[in-house]
C-alpha positions as CSV (number, residue, x, y, z in Angstrom):
1,X,-92.4,33.0,-20.3
2,X,-95.1,32.7,-18.8
3,X,-95.3,31.3,-15.3
4,X,-98.5,30.2,-13.6
5,X,-98.7,31.8,-10.3
6,X,-101.8,30.9,-7.8
7,X,-103.4,34.5,-7.0
8,X,-101.9,37.9,-7.9
9,X,-102.1,39.8,-4.5
10,X,-99.8,42.9,-5.5
11,X,-97.8,43.8,-8.5
12,X,-96.1,47.3,-6.9
13,X,-92.4,45.2,-6.8
14,X,-92.6,42.8,-9.6
15,X,-90.4,44.8,-12.3
16,X,-87.9,45.5,-9.8
17,X,-87.7,42.0,-8.4
18,X,-87.7,40.9,-12.5
19,X,-84.8,43.6,-13.1
20,X,-82.8,42.6,-10.2
21,X,-82.9,38.8,-10.3
22,X,-81.8,39.1,-14.3
23,X,-78.9,41.2,-13.2
24,X,-77.8,38.7,-10.6
25,X,-78.2,35.8,-12.8
26,X,-76.1,37.7,-15.5
27,X,-73.6,38.9,-13.6
28,X,-72.7,36.9,-10.2
29,X,-74.5,33.6,-11.9
30,X,-73.3,34.2,-15.2
31,X,-76.0,32.6,-16.3
32,X,-76.8,32.7,-20.4
33,X,-79.4,35.4,-20.9
34,X,-82.1,33.1,-22.4
35,X,-81.8,31.5,-19.2
36,X,-81.3,34.2,-16.7
37,X,-84.5,36.2,-18.2
38,X,-86.5,32.6,-17.2
39,X,-85.3,32.7,-14.2
40,X,-85.9,36.6,-13.5
41,X,-89.8,35.2,-14.7
42,X,-90.3,32.8,-11.9
43,X,-88.8,35.6,-9.4
44,X,-90.9,37.9,-10.3
45,X,-94.3,35.1,-10.6
46,X,-93.2,34.6,-6.6
47,X,-93.4,38.7,-5.8
48,X,-96.9,39.2,-7.4
49,X,-98.3,36.7,-4.9
50,X,-97.3,38.5,-1.7
51,X,-97.7,41.7,-0.2
52,X,-95.3,44.6,-0.3
53,X,-92.2,45.4,-2.2
54,X,-89.2,44.3,-1.1
55,X,-90.9,41.9,1.9
56,X,-92.4,40.5,-1.4
57,X,-89.0,39.1,-2.5
58,X,-88.4,35.4,-1.7
59,X,-84.9,33.7,-1.1
60,X,-83.7,31.3,-3.8
61,X,-85.4,28.4,-1.9
62,X,-88.5,30.0,-1.4
63,X,-88.8,30.9,-4.9
64,X,-87.3,27.2,-6.3
65,X,-83.8,28.3,-7.9
């Protein structure tokens, strides 16, 4: 799943945000694996557009989910 980003600022937390979101969508929302992966890609794509690790993670509203 490719997600377009306007500008990559910092990729430091991309993997952590992807895995955290994937686990969240699977465990908490019981999303099917394919949907959870797509949504986790969106979360990771959002995170690379902001500096830092945890500070770059958006809320569900900010990410659009």
